[in-house]
N, C-alpha and C positions, 0 to 999 in steps of 0.2 A: 515220902517213903511209902505211905499208904497207897498212893497211886501206882508206884512201882510194883508193890506186892500184888495189887489188884490186876495189873497188866500181866504179871507172871502167872497169876491164877487163870487168866483167860487163855494164855498160851499152853498151860499144862493140861491139855486135852489131847486125846488120841487123834482126832480129825485134824487139829491144827498141826500137830507133830508130823503127821503124814504129809500134809500140804507143804510144810517146811522142807522135808526131805525130798519129796517129788519135785517141788519147784526148783530147788537149788541144783539137784543132780540132773533133773530133766533139762534145765536151762543150759547146763554145761554140754550135755549131749547134743542138744539142738544147735547150740552155737558152733559145735565142732563139725557139723555137717555143712559143707559149702553149698550155698544155694537155698537154704531153708531160712534160718534166722528167727529171732524172737517175734517179729510182727506176724509171721505165718503161724507160729505156734500159739501165740496169744489169741489171734483171730479164731483159730480152730477151737480153743478151750473156752472162749467167752460164753457160748451157750451152756456149757457144763457148769461154769461158776455161778450162773443165775440160780441154780437149784441148791447151792451151798450157802452157808452163813457168810456174811460180809467179810469177817476176819479170815475165814478159811479160803474163800475165793481170792481175796486180795493178796494173801500170803503166797498162794500158788502162782499168781500172775507176777507179783514182784520178784519172786524167786527166779522165774524164767527171764524176766527183764534184766535183772542185775547180773545173774550168773552166766548168761549167754556170752558175754564179752570175755569171760575167762576161757570158755570153750573155744571161742572164735580165734583166740591167739594161737591155739595148737596147730591147726592147718596153715595159718599165716606164717608161722615160724618154720614149720617142718617141710611144707610143700609149696610155699610161696602162693598160697590160695587162701584169702581171708575167709574165715567161717561166717562172719557177719560183715556188713558193709563198713562198719566203724573200725574194723580191724585192718583195713586196707593199708593204713600208714604203718602198721606193725610189720608189714612185709619188707619195708624199706631197710630196716636194720636187723630184724629177726632172722630172715632167711639167709642173708650173708653170714651171720654168725653161725648158722647151722652148717653152711658150706665150709666154714673154717673148722668144723668139728666141735662147736660150742653150743649144740642144741640144748643140752641140759641147763647151761648158764642162761641162755636166752629165755627158756620157758620159766625158769626160776625167777628171773627179773620181772617178766611179764606178770606172773601170778602174784609176786610180792608187791609190785606197784599197784596192781588192781585191788589187792586186799587193803593196803594202806589208804588208797584214795577212797575206797568204799567206806571205810570206817570214818575218815575225815568228813566225807559228805553227809553221812548219817548224823554225826555230831552237829554239823551245820544245820541240818534239817530240824534236829531237836531244839536248837537254840533259836533259829530264825522263824520257823513256822508259827510258834505261839506269839512271837512279837508281831508278825504280820497279821495274825488273827486278831490281836488287840487293836490294830489300826483299822482292820476291815470294817467294824461297825460304822466308821466315819464315811464309808463308801455307800452312797445311795444308788438309785437306778442309773442316774447319769454317769456316775463314776464307773460302775460295773460295765455299762455300755461302752464307755471310752476305753477301759482296760481290754475288753474283748476286741474292740476295733484296733487297738494297739497290737494285740496279738496277731490279728490278721495281717496288719501292715508289716510286722517284723517277719512273719512267715514268708510273705511275698518278697521282701527285700533281702532275705537270707539267701535266696536263690539268684545270686549275682550272675548276670549273663542270661538269665531265664525269667526275669521279673515279669515280663508281659505274660508269658505262658503261665507262670505261677499265679499271677493275678486272675487270669481267666479261669484257671482251675479252682482257685479259692471261691470265685464268684459262682462257679458251677456247684460247688459244695453248698454254698449259701442257698442257691436255688433249690437244691434237693431237699434242704431242711424246710422249705415252704410248701412242699407238696402235701396235700391232704387237707384235713379240717384245720382252719386257723383257730388259735386258742381263745379268742374273745367272743366272736359271734358265731363260731362254728360253721362258717360258710366254706364251701369246697374251693380249693385252689389247685389248678393244674391237674385235675383228676380226669378230665376229658370223658366223663361218663363211665369210667372204669371203677367198679366197686373195689378192686384190690388196692387201688391207690387212695381210697378214702382215709385209711388209717396212716397214710404216709409211707415213706420209704424207710425201712428199718436201718439204723446205723450199722448193726451187726451184719446185715446182708451186704451192705456196701463194703464194709471192712473185709469180710471173708472173700468177696469177689475181687476187690482191688489188690489185696495182699496175697491171700492163700491160693485162690484159684488161678490168678494171673501168674504167680510163681510156679504153680504146677504146670501151666501151659508152657512156660519158659523151659522148665526141666524136660518136658516131653518133646518139645520141638528142637531143642539143641542136641548135638551128638552125645551119645551115651559115654559116660566117663566113670572110671573107678580108680582113683589115685592110689599110688603105691607109697608106702612109708617105711621108715627104718625104726626099730625099737630104741628106747632111751635107756641109758644106763647111768647109775650114780645116785647120790643122795639128793632127792628133790627138796627135802626140808632145808638142807644146808644151802642149796641154790636159791631158795626163796629168801632166806635170811640175808643174802648178799645185797638185797635192795637197800638196806640201811646204809650202805656206802654212798648211796645217792639220795640222801634224805632231802637235800635242798630241792632237787628236781622233782621228787615225788610230792613234796609239799606244794611246790609251785604248780605242778600239773593238776593237783587236786583243787587248788584255788581257782584255776582257770575253769575247771570242770564245774565247780559249784556256781561260779558267777554266770557261766554260759547256760547251765542247766536251769537256772532260775528265770532266764529271759525266754519268753515264748518264741518258738520258731527258730532258735539258734542251734542248741544241741551240741552233739559230740564232735561234729566235724570242725566247727569253729574253735571249740575248746582245744582239740588236738592241734590244729594249725597254730594257735597262739602259744601253746605249751611247747611244741616242737621248735617253733621259731625262737622262743625265749631260750630254750636249752642250747640251740645252735649258736646264738649270739653270745652266750655267756660261757661257752665251752672253750677249753684250752686247745682242743683239736677239732675245730668245726669241719675240716675237710673229711673227717671220718664219717660224718652223718650221711646216711644212705648207702654206706659201705660196710655196715656192721657195727655201729656205735652203740654201746650199752646205754649211754645217756639218751640217745634218741628213742630207744625202745622204752625206757622208763618214762620219759616225758609223754610219749604217745599213750601208753597203757594207763598211766595215772590219770590223764585228762579224760579219757573216754569212760572209765568206770566210776568217775565222780558224778557224772551227769544224772543217772537214774534217780538217786536219792534227792538230788537238788531239784529235779523236775517235779518232785512231789510237793515242794514248798508252796508254789502258787496253787496247785491242785487242792491241797488240804486247807490252806488258809483262805483262799478266795473262791474255790470251785472253778478255777480257770485252768484247763490243761495246757501244757506248754508244747506238746508234740503228740504224734499219733498214738503212741503207746499209752500215755497217761490219759488221752481222750477215751481210749477203750476202757481203761480202768474206771473212768468217771461213770460209765454206763453200769458198772457193777454197784456203785454207790446208789445210783438212782433206782435200780431194780429193787433194792432192799429198803427204799425210802430213807436212806441216809444221805443227808445233804452236806457236802463239804463246805467249810467256811467257819465263821466265828462261832456259830451254834454248835458245831462239832466239838470245838475246844471247850465250850461252856458246859455242854450236856453229856458228852461222851469222851471225856479226856482219858479215861482208862483204855478205851478202844484205840485212841491215837497212840498212846504210849505202848500198847501191845504191838502196834504196827512198827514202831521204832525198834523195840527189842527184837521183833521177828527179823527185821532187816539186818541187824547186827549178827544174829544167829545164822542167817543165811550165808553171810560172808565167811563165817567160821566153818560152816559145814562144807562150803565149796572148796576152801583151801585144803581142808582135811581130805576131801575126796580127790582133789588133784594130786596130792602127795602120794596117794596109794594107787591111783587108777589111771594115770596118764597113758601108760602103755595099753591098757584095755580100751581106752577111748579111741586109740588109733584104728581099731577095727571098724568103728562107726564111720570114720572118714572114707573107708573103702567101699561103702554101699553104692551100687550103681545109681546114677542120677535119674534114669528113667523109672527105676523101681520107686525111688523117692517121689517122683512126679505122680505116679499112680496112687501111692499111699496118701499124699497130700490132697489130691483131687477127691479121693473117696471120703476122707475124713471131713473135708470142707463141705461137701454136699450133705453128709450125715448131720453136720452141725447146723447147716442152714435149715434143713428139713425139721430138725428137732425144735426150732424156735416156735413155729406155729403149725407144724404138720402141713406145710403148704408147698405144692409143686411150683406155684407161681413165684414164691421166694427163691426157689432153686433156679428158675429161669432168669429172674432178675440178677441173681448172683453170678450166673454164667455170663450174662451180658456185661456186668461190671468187670468180670474176669477178662473178657475180650478187650474191654477198654483199658484195663490195667496192662495187658500184654502189649497193646499198641503204644501206650505211654512209655513202657520200659524199653521197647525197641527204638523209640525216638529219644531216649534219655531225658524224658520229661518227668517232673516230680509228681508223686502221688499224694504225699502228705498234705498239700494245701486243700485237696478235696475233703479229706476227713476233718481237718480243723475248721474248714469252712462250714461243714455240716454242724459240728458241735458248737462253735462260737457263733455261727449264724443264728441258731436257736436262742442262745443267751442274749445276743444283741437285739433280736426282735422283741423278746419278752420285756427286756429292760427299757427299750425305746418306747414301747407302748405305755409302760408304767410311768416313764418320765414325762411323756407328752402332756399328761394331765396337769403338770406344774410348769410347763414351758410355753412361753408365748412367742419368743423370738430365738433364733439360733444362738445369740449371745447369752441367753439364759442358761445354756448348757455349760458355760464356762464361768459362771458367776461365783462358784465356790472354789477355794484354793486348790483342792486336790484335783478337781475336774480341769482347772486351768493348767496345772502342771502336766497332767496326762495329755491334754490337747496340744500344749506346746511341744511335748516330747514327740507326738505323732507328726506335727508339722516339721520339727527339726529333722526327724528321721527321713522324711520325704525330700526335704530341701537338700540335705547332705547327700542323699543317694543321687538325686538329679544332678547336683553339682559334680559329683564324682564321675558320673557317666559322661557329662559334657567335657570334663577335663580329659578323660580317657580318649574320647573321640577326637578332641583337638590334638592330643599327643600322637594318635594314630595318623591323623591327616598330615601333621608336620613330618612324621617319619616317612609317609608315602611320598610327600613332595621332595624330601631329601633323597630318597632312593631314585625318584624320577630324574632329579637333577644330575645325580651321579651317572645314571644310565645315558642321559643326553650327552654328558661330557665324554663318556667312553665312545659313543657313536661318532662324535666329532673328531 
């Protein structure tokens, strides 16, 4: 009880309250603007949060991360354009409901499912993160190295059909983390005599370039667009309450979101796919899915909004980010000399509980805002895309320059922006680069520390936890390779069958 009161005392400050409101409402507005999304907003705000206290900065970023999916459902349902990438599945059933005249019901179910799953995932975070933190002291340098390696492997394998490209991009991210002075003997690596590379390539510069500046280039190069929308009428609060008619699906979607959020490199898309598939298989009317099924909408929204809080579990307990946005948040911890992991739960438990309570309050604020302001948010959707592109580009360069007052950083960010634009045009993933940079640094530090007590490769797996993680890595790779081989064999058999049919028809 004392811890809870202490955490409330930390939250009962004007700057934290402002961060709560700005993060939750700002995230909704950013999510509602097609083409922007939380990665762009968080990348732009990162330099600002470095000057704030850890709780204030993290509350602001968590608010944007979690609430953006609420806002992203609005254009997905009303104009068939997802506000964020993870709301794409929402269009399958949300927009057909709007065309049937059920826009209010669709929005209510989406907001209700997001709220329920958000609270469930925060409860999971409160229960599971301390348990994992208790186990974490059993993790030595070898185990942390293998966990980081597992994260890289899962990130690569999660991009099915693009595993080679994802692997190369993750390796590129690991390479970027090695540029500059190495941490033991302080010798220069890959600096090529350039003084500006001596201190390494800043993660924030890369993040702003790949996410924010690249997206600004996309918005500026694509045709200008200003979507039209129709106002919503009726009681939004009553529509939100209707989600409790689908309690089973909301709970199942939340469960998938929590499980997938805890696994590095998996995230919202896999959670949504599993939740949507489960809902369809257990539905009495599976043919309605994709044509305006309320069950499909609830399953999709419940899964994606459960991921943000769940992704914080490995970050807080082990200091291992699961995806790009939590990797960005890790930098906020490091700037303020706050190290996530067991020490955080032992020495700053009131800070951890303050984060938990803040996340619950964020969900409450977002739902209250959506009840009264959905029609007002529609005006945000109508902002011309090229105007957004100019605004994002300007804010990005201001953010980069504010890091070290360096024009060189701006040039580097622009270069990464062009790289991000090329990757987007080729539909190649950007996330492996960021996780490669973050996890690559962790892997190098832990490997160097472990090598003092390791004589042979087998020494790496002599302890039970290390052996289990190593077996998991090997099993993941073997199962993936086996799946690819089976898929290719099936495709070859199908091609041979089609060829035989073609030959028969010619005869």
